[in-house]
C-alpha positions in Angstrom: -6.2 -14.0 -38.6 -7.9 -10.6 -38.5 -7.7 -9.1 -35.0 -11.0 -8.4 -33.3 -11.7 -4.8 -32.1 -12.4 -4.0 -28.5 -16.2 -4.0 -28.9 -16.2 -7.4 -30.5 -14.0 -8.8 -27.7 -16.3 -7.5 -25.0 -19.3 -8.8 -26.9 -18.1 -12.4 -26.7 -19.8 -14.5 -24.0 -17.9 -14.3 -20.8 -15.9 -17.4 -19.8 -14.3 -18.3 -16.6 -10.5 -18.3 -16.3 -10.0 -22.0 -16.5 -12.1 -22.3 -19.7 -10.2 -19.4 -21.4 -6.9 -20.8 -20.4 -7.8 -24.2 -21.8 -8.8 -22.6 -25.1 -5.4 -20.8 -25.3 -3.6 -24.1 -24.5 -5.5 -25.8 -27.2 -4.1 -23.3 -29.7 -7.1 -21.0 -30.0 -5.5 -17.7 -31.1 -8.8 -15.8 -30.7 -8.9 -16.9 -27.1 -5.5 -15.4 -26.4 -6.5 -12.2 -28.1 -9.6 -12.1 -25.9 -7.4 -12.7 -22.8 -5.2 -9.8 -23.7 -8.0 -7.4 -24.5 -9.8 -8.4 -21.3 -6.7 -7.6 -19.1 -4.8 -5.0 -21.1 -5.8 -1.9 -19.2 -5.1 -3.2 -15.7 -1.8 -4.8 -16.7 -0.6 -1.8 -18.6 -1.4 0.5 -15.6 0.5 -1.9 -13.3 3.6 -1.9 -15.6 3.4 1.9 -16.1 3.2 2.4 -12.3 6.3 0.3 -11.8 8.4 1.5 -14.7 7.4 5.2 -14.9 7.7 5.2 -18.7 5.0 4.5 -21.2 7.2 2.9 -23.8 9.0 0.7 -21.3 5.6 -0.3 -19.9 4.3 -1.4 -23.3 7.5 -3.4 -24.0 7.3 -5.1 -20.6 3.6 -5.9 -21.1 4.4 -7.5 -24.5 7.2 -9.6 -22.9 4.9 -10.6 -20.1 2.2 -11.8 -22.5 4.7 -13.9 -24.3 6.0 -15.3 -21.1 2.4 -16.0 -19.9 1.6 -17.7 -23.2 4.6 -20.0 -22.8 3.9 -20.9 -19.2 0.1 -20.9 -19.2 0.2 -24.6 -18.6 1.4 -23.8 -15.1 -1.8 -21.8 -14.3 -3.7 -24.0 -11.8 -6.6 -21.7 -11.1 -5.7 -21.3 -7.4 -5.8 -17.5 -8.0 -7.7 -15.6 -10.7 -6.2 -15.4 -14.1 -6.0 -11.6 -13.7 -3.9 -12.1 -10.5 -1.7 -14.7 -12.2 -1.1 -12.4 -15.1 -0.4 -9.5 -12.8 2.3 -11.5 -11.1 3.9 -12.2 -14.5 3.8 -8.5 -15.4 5.2 -7.6 -12.0 8.1 -10.1 -12.4 8.9 -8.7 -15.9 9.0 -5.1 -14.5 11.1 -6.0 -11.6 13.6 -7.7 -13.9 13.7 -4.6 -16.0 14.3 -2.5 -12.9 17.1 -4.7 -11.8 18.8 -4.5 -15.2 18.4 -0.8 -15.2 19.8 -0.5 -11.7 22.8 -2.5 -12.7 23.3 -0.3 -15.8 23.1 2.8 -13.7 25.1 1.3 -10.8 22.6 2.3 -8.3 20.7 0.4 -5.6 17.5 -1.2 -7.1 14.4 0.6 -6.3 12.3 -2.5 -5.6 12.3 -3.1 -1.9 10.0 -1.6 0.8 7.9 1.4 0.5 4.4 2.4 1.3 1.6 4.7 -0.3 -1.5 5.6 -2.3 -3.9 8.4 -3.0 -7.2 9.1 -4.7 -7.5 11.9 -7.2 -10.6 13.9 -6.8 -13.2 12.5 -9.1 -14.2 14.8 -12.0 -17.7 13.8 -13.4 -17.8 12.8 -17.0 -20.3 14.9 -18.8 -21.9 13.6 -21.9 -20.7 16.7 -23.7 -17.4 18.1 -22.5 -16.4 21.7 -23.3 -12.9 22.3 -24.6 -12.0 24.2 -21.4 -13.2 21.4 -19.2 -11.3 18.8 -21.3 -8.2 20.9 -21.0 -8.6 21.2 -17.3 -9.0 17.4 -16.9 -5.9 16.9 -19.1 -3.9 19.3 -16.9 -5.1 17.7 -13.7 -4.2 14.2 -15.0 -0.8 15.4 -16.1 -0.1 16.8 -12.6 -1.3 13.7 -10.9 0.7 11.4 -13.1 3.8 13.5 -12.5 3.2 13.3 -8.8 2.6 9.6 -8.9 5.9 9.1 -10.8 7.7 10.8 -8.0 6.5 8.2 -5.5 8.6 5.2 -4.6 7.8 2.2 -6.9 6.2 0.1 -4.2 3.8 2.9 -3.1 3.1 3.8 -6.7 2.2 0.3 -7.7 -0.2 -0.2 -4.7 -1.9 3.1 -5.4 -2.6 2.2 -9.0 -4.0 -1.2 -8.2 -6.1 0.0 -5.3 -7.3 3.5 -6.4 -7.1 3.4 -10.2 -8.0 -0.2 -10.9 -10.1 -0.4 -7.6 -8.8 -3.8 -6.6 -9.5 -4.9 -3.1 -6.8 -5.2 -0.5 -6.8 -9.0 -0.9 -6.6 -8.8 -4.7 -3.8 -6.3 -4.5 -1.9 -8.5 -2.1 -2.3 -11.5 -4.3 -1.2 -9.6 -7.4 2.0 -8.3 -5.8 2.7 -11.3 -3.5 2.8 -9.2 -0.3 0.9 -9.4 2.9 -2.5 -7.5 3.2 -1.1 -5.5 6.1 1.7 -4.2 3.8 -0.9 -3.2 1.1 -2.8 -1.2 3.7 0.3 0.5 5.1 1.6 1.4 1.6 -1.9 2.6 0.5 -2.1 4.9 3.5 1.5 6.2 3.0 0.9 6.7 -0.7 -2.2 8.8 -0.1 -0.4 10.9 2.5 2.6 11.5 0.2 0.4 12.5 -2.7 -1.8 14.8 -0.6 1.3 16.5 0.7 2.9 16.8 -2.8 -0.4 18.1 -4.4 -0.8 20.6 -1.5 2.6 22.0 -2.2 1.7 22.3 -5.9 -1.4 24.2 -5.0 0.5 26.5 -2.7 2.9 27.4 -5.5 0.0 27.9 -7.9 -1.8 30.2 -5.5 1.0 32.8 -5.9 0.1 33.0 -9.6 -3.7 33.2 -9.3 -5.0 36.2 -11.3 -1.5 37.0 -12.4 -1.0 40.5 -13.6 1.9 40.5 -16.0 3.5 43.3 -17.9 1.3 42.9 -20.9 -1.8 43.3 -18.8 -0.4 46.4 -17.1 0.6 47.9 -20.4 -2.8 47.3 -21.9 -4.7 48.9 -19.0 -2.4 51.9 -18.9 -2.7 52.4 -22.6 -6.5 52.1 -22.5 -6.8 54.6 -19.7 -4.5 57.1 -21.3 -6.4 56.8 -24.5 -9.7 57.5 -22.7 -8.1 60.4 -20.9 -7.3 62.0 -24.2 -11.0 61.9 -25.0 -12.1 63.6 -21.8 -9.3 66.2 -21.3 -10.4 69.7 -22.1 -9.1 70.9 -25.5 
């Protein structure tokens, strides 16, 4: 069967979770493809936040989809399909973290933590200049690096709350933690990110309008050349 593209997937009439799950259980391959396309971005971001590695996140997401497909009959509709899938992805990532911790002989990094932070919004212009695109890319790189430095529990809550814009209740359901824990980790994550980004800015301030040897040589050479023109013969 030829895969549908993203636009074709979104163009399909929306269906509730139970109807989509029923189609998948009935062996409708197109329905499962629609399910994946509908939830891919959120689930990838969740996996990436937990694992801190793009390739690992993709592998975990693929494993999670296979596990979800095999256990979809257990979906009762008590929570949204997105929440149920998030729990499947979270379990896959936690299993990978535990395996990694055993390999590295270190304590697993999955217990308690707390954070979140919102990156300053940069408006999307219809036409973006190369300089602006570069700036956005650099800002995103710095933010992703700072996010990766956060403890896993804080990082995950931040991505779900700030990047995916889930509510406190939805985030709690996805991660299987109390809403109060979501709030505390969200607050802590924001604080840690602000502090980390502020330190980055402090370091960058020292290099503002930097004046390296090349600049110095160029100015000196230019002035000396002009002096030659104005000196009396």
